[in-house]
C-alpha positions in Angstrom: -5.0 2.0 26.2 -4.8 2.0 22.7 -8.1 1.8 20.8 -8.5 -1.2 18.4 -8.9 -0.5 14.6 -12.4 -1.7 14.3 -14.2 0.7 11.6 -12.0 2.5 8.4 -10.5 5.7 9.5 -10.1 8.4 6.9 -7.5 11.0 6.7 -5.9 13.4 4.4 -2.3 14.2 3.6 -0.4 16.2 1.6 3.1 14.7 0.3 5.1 17.2 -2.0 2.3 19.4 -2.8 -0.1 16.4 -3.8 -3.1 15.9 -1.6 -4.1 12.2 -0.7 -6.9 10.4 1.3 -5.5 7.5 3.5 -8.0 4.8 4.7 -6.8 2.3 7.7 -9.0 -0.4 8.1 -8.6 -3.9 9.9 -8.1 -5.3 6.5 -5.2 -2.8 5.5 -4.4 0.5 4.3 -5.6 2.2 1.1 -3.8 5.6 -0.4 -5.7 7.5 -3.1 -5.0 10.7 -5.0 -7.4 13.2 -3.6 -10.4 13.2 -6.0 -9.6 9.9 -7.7 -11.2 6.4 -7.1 -8.2 4.0 -7.8 -5.3 4.1 -5.5 -2.9 1.8 -3.8 -4.1 -0.7 -1.4 -2.0 -3.1 1.0 -2.9 -5.7 3.1 -1.3 -5.8 6.7 0.3 -9.2 5.7 2.1 -7.4 2.8 3.0 -4.5 4.8 4.3 -6.5 7.8 5.4 -9.6 5.8 8.8 -7.9 4.8 10.3 -5.6 2.3 10.1 -7.8 -0.5 6.5 -8.6 -0.4 5.8 -4.9 0.1 8.0 -3.9 -3.0 6.1 -6.6 -5.1 2.8 -5.3 -4.1 3.7 -1.8 -4.5 4.9 -2.4 -8.1 1.7 -4.6 -8.8 -0.4 -1.6 -8.0 1.6 0.5 -10.5 1.8 -1.9 -13.2 5.3 -2.5 -13.0 6.9 -6.0 -13.5 9.9 -6.6 -11.6 12.6 -8.6 -13.6 13.6 -11.9 -12.2 17.4 -11.4 -10.7 17.6 -15.0 -10.1 20.1 -16.9 -12.3 19.6 -20.5 -13.3 22.7 -22.7 -13.0 23.3 -25.1 -15.7 
């Protein structure tokens, strides 16, 4: 039987020598550099909604504006 995620679950991870705190909750997931207060937060809808939504959410969390690649026909 799989245990439902009813309360936040906090874990640490090291990636390329940098330590992070990962918190999974029923609302989504938050990844924060160890010792910092601000990090990247994603809802489950953003993560499961497709690659484009995830890229937009990640870029927004980093303060990056993605250029509009659609062309308007005259």
